[in-house]
Structure formats: structure tokens, C-alpha cells
N, C-alpha and C positions, 0 to 999 in steps of 0.2 A: 504494500500500500504506500509506504513512504517513498519507495523507489519510483513508483508510478507517478506520484505527485512531483518529485524532483524532475523527472523526464518531461512532464507537461510544462513545468516552469521553464526549463531549458528551451523547449521548442517555442514557447511564447516569446521569450527574450530574443530568440533567433529571428523570429518573424518581425519583431520590433526593430531589430538592427537592419533587416532587409528593407523595411519601410523608410528608415533614415537614409539608407544608401539611395533608394529610389528618389527620395525628396532632393537629395544633393544632385543627382543626375538631372532632374527636372530644372533645378535652379541653374545648373551649369548651361543647359541648353537655352534657357531664357536669357541668361547673361550673354551668351554668344550671339543670340539673335539681336539683342539690343545693341551690343557693340557693333555688329555688322551693319545695322541700320544707321548708326551714327557715323561710322567710317564711310559708308556708301553715300550718305548725304553730303559730307564735306568734299569727297572726291568728285561727285557729280557737280557740285556747286563750282568747284575750281575749274573743271573741264568746260562748263557752260560759260563761265566768265572769260576764259581764254578764247573760246570759240566766238563769242560776241565781240571781243576786242579785235579779233582777226577779221571777222565778217560782220560788220555792223549792220543792223537791220535797215538803217536808212543813212544815206550819205548826202553830200551837197548837191550832186546832180539830181537826185530824187526830189529834193526840196525845191530846186529851181524848176523842175518839170511840174511839180504840184502847183507852185505859185503861178506859173505861166498858164496852166490849165484854168486857173481861177481868174485869169484876165489881168494879172499883175506882172509887171516887169521887176523882178527882185534885184535889189542891189546886193553887193557882197556883204555889206554890214547886216542887212536883214537875214541873209543866209547864215552868217556867223552867229547871230542871235538865236536863230532857230536851232542850229547845231548845239550851241551851249545849253539851251533848254532841254534838248533831247538827251544830251550826255549827262545832265544832272540827274535824270531819273534812271539811268542804267548803272 
């Protein structure tokens, strides 16, 4: 009887240790996913900034064409002002 109780206690504690190990595994996976998202965010941000600096979405020629379509003859000062305002938000 006493031997049977001791074996049950041993098995119970073994299951408890297994649950702890499983919890640690789950926490490690969650930590890895979070770290992956953070690193991925900063790498993709850096790549996009580099791409936009190399290939801006709008340039001086586009601004001149846009203003001439609106019926205005743009001066270089106006084009520079538009470029500054566009670059401020990038």
C-alpha cells in the first residue's frame, strides 16, 4: 500500500515536470515569434526607406507635368517648394 502511494506521487510529480517543460517550450516559441516580428519590421522599414530614397514616388518632372496639366506654367521656385513639401512627409 505504501509503495503504491509512493509510485503514484512519483508519477504525479513527473507529469508536473513535463507540464513545466511544455510551458517553457511554448514560451520559447512565442518569444521567437515576437523577436522575429520585431526584427522583420525594422529590416523591412530600412529596405523601404532605401528603396524610396533611390526611386522617389514623385520627382520634379512629374510636378511640372501636373502643374502644366492644370493650366499653370510652374517656375523653378514653385517646383522646389512642392518638392520640399513632398520630402517633408517621406
